[in-house]
C-alpha positions in Angstrom: 159.1 34.2 -31.4 158.5 30.4 -32.9 155.1 30.3 -35.0 153.3 28.2 -31.7 149.8 29.7 -31.2 150.1 33.3 -29.2 148.4 33.1 -25.9 145.6 35.3 -25.6 143.8 37.0 -22.4 140.8 39.3 -23.0 140.3 41.5 -19.9 136.6 42.8 -20.2 133.9 41.5 -22.0 131.8 44.4 -23.3 130.8 44.9 -26.0 135.3 45.2 -27.2 135.9 41.8 -25.7 132.7 40.2 -27.4 134.2 41.6 -30.7 137.6 40.5 -30.3 136.7 36.7 -28.9 134.2 36.5 -32.6 137.5 38.4 -34.4 139.7 35.9 -33.1 137.5 32.9 -33.8 138.2 33.6 -37.6 139.4 30.5 -39.4 142.6 32.7 -40.1 143.3 34.0 -36.8 141.9 30.8 -34.8 145.3 29.3 -36.2 147.8 32.0 -34.8 146.0 32.3 -31.7 144.9 30.6 -28.7 142.4 32.5 -26.1 144.1 31.0 -22.5 142.1 33.2 -19.9 139.3 36.0 -19.7 139.3 38.4 -16.3 135.5 39.7 -16.3 134.4 41.3 -12.9 130.6 40.0 -14.0 130.0 36.5 -12.8 127.0 36.5 -15.3 128.9 37.8 -17.9 131.7 35.1 -17.7 128.8 32.4 -17.1 127.6 33.4 -20.5 131.1 32.0 -22.0 131.9 29.2 -19.9 129.6 26.9 -21.5 131.0 27.9 -24.8 134.7 28.0 -24.3 135.5 25.7 -21.5 138.8 25.5 -21.9 139.8 29.0 -21.5 140.5 30.1 -17.4 138.0 33.0 -15.7 138.8 35.5 -13.6 137.5 38.1 -11.7 140.9 39.3 -10.7 143.1 40.9 -13.4 146.8 40.5 -11.2 146.1 36.7 -10.2 145.3 36.0 -14.0 148.6 37.5 -14.7 150.6 35.9 -11.3 148.9 32.2 -12.6 148.6 32.3 -16.6 151.5 32.6 -19.3 150.5 34.8 -21.3 151.9 36.3 -24.5 149.1 38.8 -25.3 146.5 41.0 -23.5 143.9 42.5 -24.6 142.8 45.5 -22.9 138.6 46.5 -23.1 137.4 47.9 -19.9 136.6 51.6 -18.8 139.1 53.9 -19.3 139.7 54.3 -15.5 141.6 50.5 -15.4 144.0 51.1 -18.3 146.7 52.4 -16.0 147.0 49.4 -13.0 146.0 47.0 -15.5 148.6 47.7 -18.4 151.4 48.8 -16.3 151.2 45.5 -14.7 151.5 43.3 -17.8 154.2 45.7 -18.9 156.0 44.7 -16.1 156.0 41.3 -17.0 156.7 42.0 -20.5 154.0 40.9 -21.8 152.4 42.1 -25.4 149.5 45.0 -25.2 146.7 45.4 -27.4 144.7 48.4 -25.6 141.0 49.7 -26.5 141.4 53.6 -26.6 141.9 56.0 -25.2 144.8 54.7 -23.7 144.5 56.0 -20.8 142.3 58.3 -18.3 144.6 61.1 -18.5 147.8 63.1 -20.2 150.0 61.6 -17.2 149.1 58.3 -17.4 149.2 58.3 -21.3 152.7 59.6 -21.2 153.8 57.4 -17.8 152.8 53.7 -20.0 154.4 55.0 -23.2 157.4 55.0 -21.4 156.9 51.6 -19.3 156.0 50.1 -22.9 159.2 51.2 -24.6 161.3 50.1 -21.4 159.9 47.1 -22.0 160.4 46.2 -25.2 157.3 44.7 -26.1 154.7 44.9 -29.0 152.0 48.0 -27.2 149.1 48.9 -29.5 145.9 50.7 -29.3 142.8 50.0 -30.7 142.9 52.7 -33.9 141.7 51.5 -37.0 140.2 54.0 -38.9 143.3 55.5 -41.3 143.0 51.6 -42.7 139.6 52.3 -43.9 139.0 52.3 -48.0 137.1 55.2 -47.6 139.8 57.3 -45.2 142.6 56.2 -47.5 140.6 57.1 -50.8 140.4 60.7 -49.0 144.2 60.5 -48.1 144.7 60.1 -51.8 142.5 62.7 -53.1 144.0 65.3 -50.7 148.1 64.4 -52.0 146.9 64.8 -55.8 145.4 68.1 -54.8 141.9 67.6 -55.7 140.5 70.1 -54.2 143.8 72.6 -54.3 145.4 73.3 -50.9 143.7 72.7 -47.3 141.7 75.8 -46.4 140.1 75.0 -43.3 138.4 71.2 -41.9 135.3 71.0 -39.1 134.5 68.0 -37.4 131.1 67.3 -36.8 129.8 65.1 -34.0 125.8 65.2 -33.7 124.0 62.4 -31.8 120.0 62.1 -31.3 120.6 60.8 -28.2 123.8 59.5 -25.9 125.0 57.2 -24.7 123.5 55.3 -28.3 121.1 52.5 -28.1 123.6 50.1 -28.2 126.0 51.4 -25.7 124.3 51.5 -22.2 127.1 50.6 -19.7 127.7 52.4 -16.5 130.7 54.3 -17.3 129.7 55.6 -20.8 127.8 59.0 -20.1 129.9 60.1 -16.8 131.9 63.0 -17.1 135.2 61.2 -15.7 135.2 58.5 -18.4 132.7 59.2 -21.0 131.3 61.3 -23.3 131.2 61.4 -27.5 134.3 63.4 -27.7 136.3 61.0 -25.5 134.2 57.9 -27.2 134.0 59.3 -30.8 136.5 62.0 -31.4 139.4 60.3 -30.5 139.6 58.4 -33.9 138.6 61.6 -35.2 141.6 63.0 -33.6 144.1 60.0 -34.6 143.1 60.3 -38.4 143.6 64.1 -39.0 147.0 63.8 -37.1 148.3 60.9 -39.2 147.2 62.4 -42.4 147.3 66.4 -41.8 150.0 66.7 -38.8 150.1 67.1 -35.3 147.3 69.3 -33.6 148.8 71.9 -31.4 147.1 74.6 -31.0 143.1 73.8 -29.1 140.3 76.3 -28.2 137.3 74.4 -26.5 134.0 75.4 -25.0 131.9 72.7 -23.6 128.5 72.3 -22.7 128.1 70.9 -20.1 124.6 69.5 -18.0 123.9 70.3 -13.8 124.8 67.3 -12.7 128.8 67.0 -12.7 128.8 63.5 -13.1 127.5 63.4 -16.7 129.6 64.0 -19.8 129.3 67.1 -22.2 126.1 67.3 -24.0 127.7 69.9 -26.6 131.2 71.2 -27.9 132.4 74.4 -29.4 136.4 73.8 -30.5 138.9 75.7 -32.8 142.1 73.6 -33.2 144.8 74.1 -35.0 147.0 72.1 -37.4 151.1 72.4 -37.2 150.5 74.5 -41.0 147.8 76.3 -39.1 145.6 75.2 -41.0 142.5 75.1 -38.4 139.7 72.5 -37.5 136.8 73.8 -36.3 134.8 71.3 -33.7 131.1 71.5 -33.7 129.2 68.8 -31.4 126.0 68.3 -29.3 124.2 65.2 -27.9 120.3 65.7 -27.2 118.9 66.9 -30.7 116.4 65.7 -33.3 117.0 64.1 -36.4 119.9 61.7 -37.5 123.6 61.0 -36.0 125.8 62.5 -38.1 129.6 62.0 -37.7 131.4 63.5 -40.5 135.3 65.2 -41.7 134.3 68.0 -44.3 137.7 69.4 -45.6 137.5 72.8 -47.5 140.1 73.0 -50.3 141.2 76.6 -52.7 139.5 74.2 -55.3 136.7 72.3 -53.7 135.3 70.3 -50.9 135.7 66.7 -49.2 133.8 64.9 -46.7 133.5 61.8 -45.4 130.3 61.6 -43.9 129.6 58.8 -41.1 133.1 57.6 -41.2 132.9 55.7 -44.6 130.3 58.3 -46.7 132.8 60.1 -49.2 131.9 62.7 -51.2 133.6 65.6 -53.4 132.8 68.3 -55.1 134.5 71.4 -56.8 133.1 75.0 -55.7 130.0 76.2 -56.6 129.2 72.8 -57.6 126.9 70.2 -55.7 129.2 67.1 -53.8 128.8 64.1 -55.7 129.4 60.6 -53.9 133.1 58.6 -54.8 133.7 55.2 -55.3 135.7 53.9 -52.9 137.1 50.6 -53.9 136.8 47.3 -51.6 140.0 46.0 -49.9 140.2 42.9 -47.9 139.6 44.0 -44.2 142.5 42.9 -41.9 141.5 42.8 -38.9 144.1 45.7 -36.4 144.7 42.1 -33.8 145.9 40.2 -36.9 148.4 43.5 -37.3 149.4 43.1 -33.4 150.1 38.9 -34.2 152.3 40.3 -37.3 154.1 42.3 -35.1 154.5 40.0 -32.1 155.9 37.5 -34.7 158.3 39.5 -35.7 156.8 40.1 -39.3 155.8 43.2 -41.2 152.9 45.1 -39.2 150.8 48.4 -39.5 149.4 49.2 -36.3 149.1 52.3 -34.1 151.0 52.1 -31.0 151.3 54.2 -27.0 152.9 57.0 -28.9 149.8 57.4 -31.1 147.9 56.6 -27.9 149.4 59.5 -25.9 149.5 61.8 -29.2 146.0 61.5 -29.3 145.2 61.9 -25.2 146.5 64.8 -25.3 144.3 66.7 -27.2 141.3 65.1 -26.3 142.3 66.5 -22.8 142.5 70.0 -24.1 139.2 69.6 -25.8 137.1 67.9 -22.6 139.3 70.4 -20.1 138.9 73.8 -21.6 141.6 76.7 -20.6 140.9 80.1 -20.5 143.9 81.1 -22.6 142.4 81.8 -26.5 144.4 79.2 -27.9 146.2 76.6 -25.6 149.2 75.3 -27.2 149.1 71.8 -26.1 152.9 71.2 -27.2 153.7 73.0 -23.7 150.9 71.6 -21.6 152.2 68.6 -22.2 156.0 68.8 -20.8 
């Protein structure tokens, strides 16, 4: 398309919706993107932005917004239960879509969204960004260089003193249907693991669930297998003393690499303590910028609905355990 500004609409003014407004307001993106519409059901949330962005059209109904507005790109940042209907409506109008994770509220919805997106021949992006982080890129390089030899196993640790965390209280993030730390946080690591190490093919999961059937998990113990048969052990817990820990530990034949709390990288040889790994600073390119490049037909590095679907398959197996010893999620997804 031409170099005219891309007309963007946002659905949802939660944490991520507000983040996207800040992102596209940066000098680099403000020249490329015009925010033309915001859809938010909460009147007070809309009112907060109307003073600062008076030129933007405001809606409480996304279908009315899609009908009335000329939009190139829709950013979807509402709770997972609403992704399917909103994204479907946008795809039917051949609008490019940038969706928050997880892609949908179940695997069937994710599969249908992927099919619709491919048929619409538009850019369909999901907001995964961890593989672009400098610490993850450095870890990937170390693995390729066999800094710890061949991989024996991995451990994914998800520990939260409280869930939700203090900054993310809303009506859905602690519900069993749409929330929980496995879905909200675990999905990022599932995506990273599959991009760096291969497809997760088998899942065995055991959840700790509260008596209130509306509330999300409070613990998880799981084993996953890559297509290379490397095992990944998941250890998750909420409601505990101490500090939050969100980490991936990779055990090799000659040492260990640990990515602690998202971006702190450590390595050590067998029998030796772990030492910090210097990570080179890199210019941050927001995922929104990658999506814009893709819409313009330029070279772009982003993740699409197929990435979302593949992560969703693992999520569903983790969050809905089977009685089988190890579930082959390839067959479950068929």
